[in-house]
C-alpha positions in Angstrom: 22.9 -18.7 -0.8 23.1 -16.6 -4.0 19.9 -14.6 -4.4 20.8 -12.7 -7.5 18.3 -13.3 -10.4 16.1 -15.5 -8.1 12.4 -14.9 -7.4 11.6 -14.2 -3.8 8.6 -13.7 -1.5 8.3 -10.9 1.0 5.6 -8.8 2.8 4.7 -5.3 1.5 5.1 -4.0 5.1 8.8 -5.1 5.0 9.7 -3.0 2.0 12.3 -0.4 2.9 12.5 1.7 -0.2 10.0 3.0 -1.6 7.7 3.2 1.4 5.0 0.5 1.6 2.4 3.3 0.9 4.2 4.5 -2.2 4.5 0.9 -3.4 0.8 0.2 -3.0 -0.2 3.5 -4.6 1.9 2.7 -7.6 0.6 -0.9 -8.0 -3.0 -0.5 -7.0 -3.8 3.3 -6.7 -6.1 3.3 -9.8 -8.1 0.2 -8.9 -11.7 0.8 -8.0 -13.0 -0.7 -4.7 -16.6 -1.3 -3.7 -18.2 -1.5 -0.3 -21.2 -0.7 1.9 -21.7 2.7 3.3 -21.8 2.5 7.1 -22.0 6.2 8.0 -21.6 9.7 6.7 -20.1 12.8 8.3 -22.3 15.7 8.9 -20.3 18.8 7.9 -22.9 20.7 5.9 -20.9 21.6 2.8 -21.1 18.9 0.0 -17.3 19.2 -0.5 -16.6 18.4 3.1 -18.8 15.3 3.6 -17.0 12.0 4.2 -18.4 8.4 3.8 -17.4 5.5 6.0 -17.3 2.4 3.9 -17.0 -1.3 4.8 -14.9 -3.0 2.2 -14.8 -6.9 2.0 -11.3 -8.0 2.9 -10.2 -4.8 4.6 -9.6 -5.1 8.4 -11.2 -1.7 9.1 -13.7 0.6 7.4 -12.2 3.2 5.0 -13.1 6.9 4.9 -13.6 8.5 1.5 -14.6 12.0 0.5 -18.2 11.8 -0.7 -17.4 13.8 -3.8 -15.0 11.0 -4.9 -17.7 8.3 -4.9 -17.8 7.1 -8.6 -21.2 5.4 -8.5 -23.9 3.8 -6.4 -25.1 0.2 -6.9 
Protein backbone atom coordinates (compact mmCIF):
# COMPACT_ATOMS: atom_id res chain seq x y z
CA UNK A 1 0.00 0.00 0.00
CA UNK A 2 1.34 3.41 -0.94
CA UNK A 3 0.80 5.80 1.99
CA UNK A 4 2.52 8.87 0.58
CA UNK A 5 0.14 11.87 0.41
CA UNK A 6 -2.62 9.89 2.15
CA UNK A 7 -4.45 10.92 5.35
CA UNK A 8 -3.97 8.46 8.22
CA UNK A 9 -5.16 7.97 11.81
CA UNK A 10 -2.93 7.17 14.78
CA UNK A 11 -2.79 7.57 18.56
CA UNK A 12 -0.80 10.42 20.11
CA UNK A 13 0.92 7.93 22.42
CA UNK A 14 2.30 6.13 19.34
CA UNK A 15 4.14 9.20 18.00
CA UNK A 16 7.88 8.56 17.98
CA UNK A 17 9.27 12.04 17.15
CA UNK A 18 8.56 14.53 18.67
CA UNK A 19 7.63 13.02 22.02
CA UNK A 20 3.89 12.78 22.71
CA UNK A 21 4.35 15.43 25.45
CA UNK A 22 6.00 17.87 23.01
CA UNK A 23 3.24 17.25 20.47
CA UNK A 24 0.48 17.94 23.00
CA UNK A 25 2.26 21.04 24.30
CA UNK A 26 2.54 22.41 20.77
CA UNK A 27 -1.06 21.65 19.82
CA UNK A 28 -2.90 22.39 23.04
CA UNK A 29 -0.47 24.01 25.49
CA UNK A 30 -2.23 27.39 25.41
CA UNK A 31 -5.78 26.10 25.82
CA UNK A 32 -7.52 26.92 29.08
CA UNK A 33 -9.05 24.08 31.11
CA UNK A 34 -11.68 24.30 33.80
CA UNK A 35 -12.35 22.01 36.70
CA UNK A 36 -13.45 21.64 40.32
CA UNK A 37 -10.91 22.08 43.10
CA UNK A 38 -10.72 18.90 45.15
CA UNK A 39 -7.89 19.83 47.51
CA UNK A 40 -5.05 22.26 48.18
CA UNK A 41 -1.56 21.64 49.46
CA UNK A 42 -0.59 23.22 52.77
CA UNK A 43 2.91 24.58 52.24
CA UNK A 44 2.47 27.98 53.87
CA UNK A 45 4.06 30.20 51.20
CA UNK A 46 1.56 31.44 48.55
CA UNK A 47 4.11 30.67 45.80
CA UNK A 48 4.33 27.03 46.89
CA UNK A 49 0.63 26.13 47.18
CA UNK A 50 -0.72 23.58 44.69
CA UNK A 51 -4.34 22.88 43.76
CA UNK A 52 -5.73 19.42 42.94
CA UNK A 53 -8.35 19.87 40.21
CA UNK A 54 -10.88 17.41 38.78
CA UNK A 55 -11.23 18.09 35.04
CA UNK A 56 -14.11 16.53 33.07
CA UNK A 57 -12.74 14.02 30.59
CA UNK A 58 -9.39 13.56 32.36
CA UNK A 59 -8.79 10.13 33.85
CA UNK A 60 -7.03 11.56 36.91
CA UNK A 61 -7.06 14.86 38.76
CA UNK A 62 -4.42 17.40 37.74
CA UNK A 63 -2.15 19.38 40.03
CA UNK A 64 -1.58 23.05 39.24
CA UNK A 65 0.37 25.75 41.10
CA UNK A 66 -2.23 27.97 42.78
CA UNK A 67 -0.46 31.07 41.47
CA UNK A 68 -1.29 29.91 37.92
CA UNK A 69 -5.08 29.80 38.45
CA UNK A 70 -6.47 32.36 35.97
CA UNK A 71 -9.92 32.80 37.47
CA UNK A 72 -12.59 31.39 39.73
CA UNK A 73 -16.17 30.73 38.65
